N, C-alpha and C positions, 0 to 999 in steps of 0.2 A: 504495498499500502504505500503512494509516492506520500497522500495524506497522513499518515499515522505514523510513518518510517520503518513499518513494520515489515523484516525483510532482505531491506536496503545493504545493511551490512554484509548477510551474504551473497547477496547480488554483485557485491562489488568485488568480494571474497575473488568471489568465482570466476570474474569477469578477470580478473588480475592474474589467479591460478592459470587461464585458459593462455593469455596473453604471453604470461614466463614460458608454457608449456611449447607452445606454438611460435617461441622467439618473434614475435611481432615488434616490428619496429618501424620509425617513418626516419626521416632525414630532416633535418628543421634547417640546413643550410643552405636549402634550393627557393625555387620561387614557391608560393604558395598554391595550392589547389585546394578542392572539395567540394562538400556539397550546400547548396539553400535548404534548409529545412523548413523556413517562413517566409514571408513579406505581406508588408501589409504599407500601406498609404496614411502616415500622418500629420497631421493636419500642423502641427510646429516644424517638423523635422523632415517632411518631406518622404522620397520612400525609404523604408527601413527595413531589411535584411537581416535576417537570423543563418548564420553559416554557421557548419563544421569545418574546422580545419582539417583537412585529411594527412595532406605532406607541404613541407616545407613550414614557413613562420609568415603570415600575415601584417603587414606593416603600414601605419598611417603613413599615409603618403601615395601607398604603391595604387597603380591602374588596372581592373581587374572586370571582366567580363564574365555576368553572370544571365546564361540564357541569352535571352536578347536582349539581353539591359547590359551599361555600362557602368565606368564611372570610377572618381577615383578614391581613396577611401579616406574620406573627413574626422571620422572620428571611429573608433575600436571602444565596445560598452561588454561589458562582462553580465554574466546574471544577478547580479549584484547591485548592477547599476552604477560601478566603479570605471571610472576612462583609464582605459591601455594604450599605451604606445605600440605594442605588437602580440601578435597574438600564437604560439605556438600548435606544432600537430594535438590532436585530440581536444583543442578547445572550442567549446560554442560561444560563439561571439555575435553583439549584433553592430552592422556597420550602417553608416551613413556618408551617403554621395552618390546613389546609384540615379541613373535617369528616369526609371522608373522599377516599377515591383517586377521581379523576375518572378517565376514558377516555381509552387514547392517541387523541391525532387532535382532541380535544374544544376548542374555543375557547374563550379567556378574557377578562373583559374586567374591569375596573376599573369600578364602581359607586360611588354618594353616600354610602351608611352599609347600615349593618347590614340595618334593615327592607325595603330595599329589594333586600339582597341573597334576604332569607329568600324573598319573595313571590318572584320571578325562580324561583327551584330550588322552594317548592313546583307553581308554576304547571308546572315541567318532570316533576316526580316524576309530578305528578298526569295528566299527559297520555300517559307512558308506562306505569302502572298503567290507563291506559284501553284503549291500545293492547293490552296482553298480554290485558283482558279481555275485547274485542270478541269472541271467539270463544270462547265457555267449553268447557273441554275434554267436560265431559256435560251435555248439554241437546237436548232435542227436535228442536231446530232442526236438527241435527247427527247427529242416527243415521240417517238414510239413506246419508252419509257415513260415517258408522264401520263400517257393513255392509258395503258396496262397498269400505273399504281391507281390510276383515277378513284378508285374504292379507298383508296387510304386516308384516313386523315391525319393530319397534322395540328398540331398542340405547338404556337410557339411561343417560347418563353425570352425575355432578357432579363440577366440578372445579376446584380450586385451585391458582393458581400464585400463585411468588412478584412480579412485577410485572402491571401490567393490558396493559403492549404483550404478551406473556407469552400472555393468556387470548383477546385479541383474533383473533392469528394461530391458536392452536389450535381452536378454535371454527369461524375460517374454514374451516382446514384439514380438519375432522371435518364441517359441512356441504358440503363437496366429495363424499365420501363417498358420498352419498345416490344411490342407485337408486331403483326403481319397486316390488322386492321388499324391500329392507329400508332405515331411514331410523335416523339417528343424534340423538337428542332429549339434548339438554342440559338437563338440570331445574335445574339453578342451576352458576352459576362466578363464582368472586369472588379476591380480595386476598388473604392472608393464610396463617397454617397451618392445620390441617383441625382444627376445634373440635366438641364433642359434638352443636351445634348443624348440622352438615353431617349427621354419623354419625345421630341421629334424622328429617333429610328424607330420608337414603338407607335408612333402612327405609322410612319410608314410602311412596317412590316404586321402591323393591327395584333402587336402582341401585350398582354399583360406587363406590367413591371416585377419581381420579384426581391424585394429588397432584405438581404440577410444580415441580420445585424448593425445595417445603417439606416439612415434615414434618407431622405427627399429634401432640399434646399427649396425654400420659401419661392422663389422663381418657380422652381421643378415643380413643386407643389400645385400651385397657381395654374401654369401651365397643362399640366393632366387633365387639371379639373375644366381648363378649358375646350380642351381636345378629346374628352370624356374617356381619356389613359386610365386603368384600374391601377394601382400599386398596392400592394400589399406587402404585410411585413412582418417578419419570421425572426425566432430567435432560438428555436429549436427547429433542427434541421428533420425531426423524423416529422414533426406539424407540417412543414413545407413538404415533403414527398408522398404526403398522406394525401394533402389536400391537390397535388396536383396529380397523384392515382385515381381520386376519385371523378378528375371530371376528365382523365383517359377514359376510366370507364362508364361515361354518359352518366355517374351518380353526385353529380355539385354536391358540395355542402353547403349547408348553411350560408351564409353571404352576413360574415362577420364584419362590420363598419365603424371604422374608430375616429371618433367625432373630437376633432382637434378644436379648444377653444382659445388658445392663447398658444403663441411660440414667443421663448427667448434664448439670446445668445450669453452662454459663458463665458464669463470675462475673467473670474478669476477660481483655484480652488486653492484651500485651506483647511490645516486641522481644526476640527471641532470637539473636541473631549475624544469619544473613541470613537469617530468615524470622521468624515471630510465633509467640509460646506461648500458649495459654492455660490459667487458674487455671480450673479443674472442680471440683466439689462432684458426686458419686457419688449418683444418687436412688434407685435401685435395681438390682439386679443386680451385674456385674461388670464393671470392667474392665478388658482386658489387654493386654498388651506388643504393637503386631503388631498 
């Protein structure tokens, strides 16, 4: 149990014993490489990625490429929130400085300079774009395929979540719901709050917007109301999957409406007794006790 600490000492002992018997080691005196554990968009810090250094030593100032993202490491933060100058092999760290959030499970490497990083990322982005464009959605080549699939219903979904790991888990779970009669199509997925661009894409594709642990901005919410786009918020992945499964089964769950009576912007957070207090500025409507 990670919460209670039960058995962690035995787990650590077993790992160290296996490492010693297998003579596992890593060279700390080479360029760092490893894997992305998680990534998110932080409002104050920008893209933040949690990495595990598997080989070499990662240092502040290194230029890294992680999947389709790149950047110069501006800060290294350990699990206790302390700033580090370098991270040796097997150490998990948060890094700041990437241009966008990479995917969970992406490999990262340190490269010589920014020019090399840009060229690698451009190549990867072009490859992703080519893969998406291999089979266009509307063309004479796939007209007969579409006619054959005329009986297949498609449920389009636009998904936004707080971290990349959640996006991957939800997309994977929704794809497993596909059958010969009905399929779930993710028209767009990404990390961060729901914005006006997302609403515009939802209007163009006729898809509802699903927010997992994220909210819509005030302008996006107003635009969604104006255009008739449904936004559903979730904080539990099983509820999200169950609702989509019900829609795909033709058994639409009872509609749950959330009436927002007011919105506020958090200006600062500070300690207050045993918990936290937020200093807020009400931007619209009213905020009541309870």
